N, C-alpha and C positions, 0 to 999 in steps of 0.2 A: 663137821661143818655142814655136811648134808643134813644131819638130824636138826641142826639148828634152824636151818632153812625151812625145813618141814613144819618144825614146831612154831615158827613165827606165823607162817602163812596157814597153818592148820590143814595142811593137804592131805595128812593121813587119814583124816576123818571125813574128807569130802568125797563125793562120788565123781567120777570122770567129767559129767556134764558140769557139776559144781567147780571143779577145778578149772575148766575152761572159761566158764563165766567169770570167776572171780580173778583169774590171771589177767584177762583182758580189763577188768574194773580197776585192778591195782595199777595197771600201766596208765590207764586214762586218769586216774586221780593223781598219781605221781607226775604226769606230765601237766595236769592243770596247775599244780602247785608251782612248777618250775616256770612254766610260761606266764604265770601271774607276777612273778618276781621283776623288779625293776632291772636287774642284770640281763634279762632276756629281751628287753624292748628299748627301742630307739630313744624315746623320750625319758628314759630312766624313771618311769612312773609305774605304778602297780597297773596291771592290766585287768580290766573287769573280769570278775570270776566267772560269769556266764560266758564270755567271749573265749576266756582261757578254756573252760571245760568244753565248749562247741569245738574249738580247734584241736584240743588234745584227742577228743573222741574221733574227729574227722580223721586225724593222723594215724591214731592207733586202730582205727577201723578201715584204714586205707581207702577213704573216701575222696577227699579232696575239697569237699565244700569248705568255704572260708568266709567269716564276717568280716575280713579286712585283707587288704593286700599284704602279703607276707613280706615283700621286699620293702615295703613302706613301714610296717609296724615292727618286726622283729629284726634286732641286730644279728650279728654272726653267731653269738652264743645262743640265742632264740631259735634261729634257723638250724643251729647244730642239735638242738633239743628236739626240734620237729623232726629233723631227719632220723634221729635214734627211734623216735616214736614210729615213725613210718617202716623202719626196718624191723623192729621187734613186733610191730602190729602185722606186718605182712608175713612173717614166719611164725609169729606167735610166742609170748614170754616162755611158754612151757617147752618149746622147742630148745630155747637157749638154756633153761634150766636143766633140762634132760641131758644136753651135751656137757654141762657143768658136773652134774651128777656122775657122768660116765667117766669124766676126767678124773674126779676125786675118787670114786669107789669102784670104778670100772664095770658097773652093772647097774640095771634097773630093776626095781621090784615089779612083780606082777601087776600090781595096781597101777605103778607108773606107766607100764607098757600098754596096759588097757586104755589109760587117759591120753597117752600120746597117740595111740591107734585112733581114737576117737577125734583128737585134735587134727590129725593130719588126714582125717576123712578116709581111712584106709580099711579095706575088709580084713586083711591080714599082713602082719609084716614079720618075716621069718627072723631078720637079722637087724634088730633096732637100732643097734650102735652104728652098723655100717650105713643104715638108711638115713639116719641123722645128720652123720658126718658128710655124707654125699649130698644132702640137702644144703648144707652149709657152704661146702666146696663149689657146687655148680651155681649157687646163688651170688657168691662172691666173683666167681669167674664171669658170669654173664654180666653182672653190673660193673665189673672192672673193664670188660671190653666196651660195654656201652659208654662208659664215662671217657674212654680214650678217644672213641669217634667223635663223641659231642664235644670234647675239649678242642677240637680243630675249629670249632665256631665260637665257644666260649673264651678261650684264652685270647685270640686276637682281639677280641672285642672288650673284655674285662680285665685283662692282664693275667699273669701267671697264678698268682695265689687266688683271687677272687674267680677266675675263670675256671681254674681247676675245681673249686669247691662248688660252684654252679653246675659243673659238668657231673660231678659225683651225686650231687642232690638230684638233678634230673634223672639220671641213670638208675638210682635207687627207688625214686618215686614212680617211674615208669615200669620197672620190673615188679615193684610191689603193687603195682595198679592203683596207686594212691591219687595221681592228677595234681599234685602240689608242685609249684615252681616258685624260683626266686627272682623271676625276670620282670614283673610287674603286674599290672592289671589286665593284660591282654592274652595271658597264657603264651601259646606258640605262634600267635597270629603272624608275627614277624618273619617267621620262617616258613610261611605257608609254600612258598616257591622253592624251598631248599629241600632236595631229594636226600642229602646226608642227614640232616636232622629228623626229617619226617620217617624215613625208613628206618633209622636206628631206634627211635622212639616206638614205632610200630612193632619192630621185631621184639624189644624188651617187653612190651605189653603182652604180645602173643606168648612169648616163653614163660612169662609169670603166670599167664591165665591158664595154660594147658594142665597144669598139676604135675606134681613130682612124680607121681607113679607112671605118667606117660613118658616123661624123660627118661627114666631109668629103663623101662620096657624097651624103648627104641634104643637106648645105648647098649643094652646087653644082647640086642638081636641085630644090630647093623654092622657089627665087626665081621661076620662071615660074608656080608654082602659087599662091604669094601675090598676084602681079599678075594672077591669073586668065586668064592665057594658055593655060594648059593645065588639064585637068580632074583630080581625085584619081586617077582611073583611069590617066590617062597618066602621072602623076607616079609612081604605083606601079610601072607598067610600065617606067619609065625608070631605075629603081634597079637597081644590079648585082645578079647572083645572090647573091653573098656577103652583100650587105646584107640582101636578102629573107630568106635562111636565118637569119641572125643575129637578125633582127628576130622572126621567126615562132617560132623555137626558144626564144629569150629569153622571150617572152610566154608560151609554153607552160609553161616551166619555172618562171615566177613564179605563174602562176595555179593550174595543177593541184596542185604541192605545197602551195601556200598553202591551197587548199580541203581537201586531205587532212589538213594539219595541224589546221586549224580542226575538221574532222570527228571526228578522233581524240581531240583534246583538249578538245572542247566541254564535256563535263560535268567535266573534270579540276579540281577545286578548287585544286590546287597551280599551275595554269598559267592557263587560260583561263575556267574554271568560273563564276567570280564576275563576268565581264565581260558587258556589253551586247552586243548582235548587232553593232553597229559597231565597237565595241572587239575583239571577238573577230576579226572580219575583218580590221581594221588590223593587228593584232599579228601574225596567221598570215601575212599578206602580208609584213610587215615581215621576219619570221623566214625567209621563203622567199626574199626578195631578199637578206638578210644571209648566208645559207647559199651564195650565190653568190660566195664567197671574200672576204667583208667581216669577218665575226666579231663584229659587234655583237649584242647581244640585249637584249630588253625584258621577258624572263621569265627564271625561275630554270631553267636546264636539268636541275638535279637533280631536278625534279618531272615531267619528261617521261615519258611511257609508252615503253617499248621499241620499239614500233611506230613512233612518232616519231622515235626515234633512228636506227632503220634507214633510214627515208625520208630523213632529213637526210645520212646518210653517202652514199647515192646521189647527192642533189642536189650535194653538196660535190664528189664525185669528178668529175662533169661540170664543174662550175665556170662560168666566163664565156666571152667570146668572145675570139679571137685578136687581138694587136695592141692590146690595152689594158692595164689595170692588174690584171685578174683572173687566177687561176690555174685549176687543173684540166686535164682533158684538153680542154676547150674544146667550145662549143655545135656548131660546124661538125663537129668529129671525130664526135660521137654521131649527129648528123644525117646524115653521109655513110654511116655504118655501118647506120643504120636503113633508109635509102633502099636501100641496096645489098641487105640482107637481103630486103626486101620484093620488090624486082625480081627476085632469085633466086628466090624461093619462087614467083612468078608465072611463072617460066620466061623471063624476058625476056633478050635477048641483051645489051643495054646498059643501064646504070644512067642513068635519065633523071629529072630533077626540073625542073618549070616549063619544060618544052620545051628543056632543055638537058642534054646528055650529060656525065656526070662521067667524067673520063679514069681509066684503070686505075691511073696512078701515084698519083692522089690517094686512091683507094680503098685501095691498099696501104700508103700512108703512114697513112692513119686506122687501118688495122688494127694497123700497128706501133706506133703511139702508144697505142693502147688496151692492147694485149698487154703492151708492155714496163712501162708505168705500173702495170697490174695486178700483173705479177710483183714490180716494186720494192715496191709497196705491201704485198702479201703478206709479202714477205720481212721488211719493217720491223715488220709486225704480229708475225710469228713471233718475231723478235729481242726486241721489247718484252715478249712474254709469258715470254721466258726471263730477262731481267734484272730485271723488275718483278713483284711480288707484288700485282697488282691486277685487279679484273674484266675479263674478255675484251671485254666490249662497250666499256667505258671506254677501254681501251687501243687498240682497233680504231677507236673514234671520234677519239681523239687523232692516231692515225697518219694517218687520212684527212684530218683538219683540217690537219695539218701538210704533207702532200704536196700537197693542193689549195690551200695557202697561205689557208685560211679564218681560223683563229684561234678557232674555237668549241671549247669543252671540256665535258666532264661533271664538271670539278672536280678532276682529278688533276695538272694541270700542276705546281703548286707543289710537290707531293711526289714528283716524279720523282727517282730517284737519277741519279748521274754516267752510267751507262750509257744509261739511258732519255732523258736529255737530249741525248746526243751522237747517239742515233739519231733523235731529232726534229729535231735541227739539220741533219742530213745529209737528212731528207726534206724540210724547208723550202728547202733550198738547190737540191735536185733539182727540187723542184715549181716554184720561180720561174724557173730558167734553161731547164728542160726536160730531160728524160732524154737526148733524142736529142743536144742540145748538148753535154751532159757527156761522152756517148760519143765524139762527135766531137773534143771539146777534148783527150781523152786519148789520141787516134790521130794518127799522122802521115800527112799527105796526100802519098802518093807516086804518081807517074804510073804508069799501068798500060801496061807496054810491050807486054804480050800481048794489048792490047785488038784489035789489028788481026787477030790469029789466033784468031778465035772458033770454037768447035768445036760443031756440032750434035748433040745426043745424041738417041737415040730415046725415044718417049713411054714412061712407065711409069705402071703402074695400081696405086693404092691404094685400097683400100675403106675409106671414112669414114663415120661416123654410126652 
């Protein structure tokens, strides 16, 4: 059975990057065909192929941008397909395939392990079987708890069956940082004053965006702390450098943008102006967290001030953390760049953080990710402004939201033309699999026969700055 799957998909002959790119493409195309069918739509007519492709890409790439209102266009079957696309897209088709392979033959080949390591954005995974099963276990656990909490609001309003489905849909969408909902055209704006809904969605977004490695690192180290065998200080020191940076940067990117949003929108009657201080703070923090690639909103973005829009684009571009369900260039990338710049300005020979030296290869990779994503993003914005006659700020916001797989919009998604939709589809796909993965998937890996004949060149001097 395993050999059959591999032969059909041609995975044995593909590089890890090609496996990742093709697996997402396979899910997108399958979802497109299913969403096009009359059985998925309320009017029982075929959905336009471009709208189906846009929606399938948005769901698989856990973005949340949509050219129609899900609750109005898709019936229960279509919404179920959308839910499956979000779940598979959030964890990756290869994760589910690897678990299936483990169940069938109880082991992964070396090539499969390398592909999964790249897919999960991990430096190394000692026990791949346990790691993958833990991912599924904790994902289902967090989503189930979230669905139960959300159901306290959904079931009284929509009934047991429909309310339970909406609760599950919201929980999965929030944990996978997708931003889709089945409530209507106003997202979660009806629950802007509801702490249970807002805090539950916020928690799911953060948990999904932290990354699997961070969960497991905390889980493995928290036992002695709970049993009071070690102090909190020792627990904190025992965490890996990656975990410390992810938690620190994530906390910073939640609190500071949240406070800035509250400050800028404090007196804006179209957003936070009429709220009390607690509601202002909760709403601002919700938006700050949702901008980390989730796409939910409890306020109308059409009423935001331009300064808030600009701040939101910066937060969206950074995104969440590696190895999770979030998009963006990732918190660790921006952290490495900031630490390197500070070290360089201070004239330090090495880049050091928390008594650990950051390798030159990591710094170069962070620079490459930042620069290439910026180039692709600016290219997308440039092309959108050619094919679409809409405000520059709205198109820029849409492009950043698509590439960072956020799903927030200033209200222009439904009015995009064919060219605009195709550009956004490409940005969503690139944002989910990663631009470096896309580039590697399009190139052939050839052994470098001249690697042994390395030539040393004299230093050249270039004046910069």
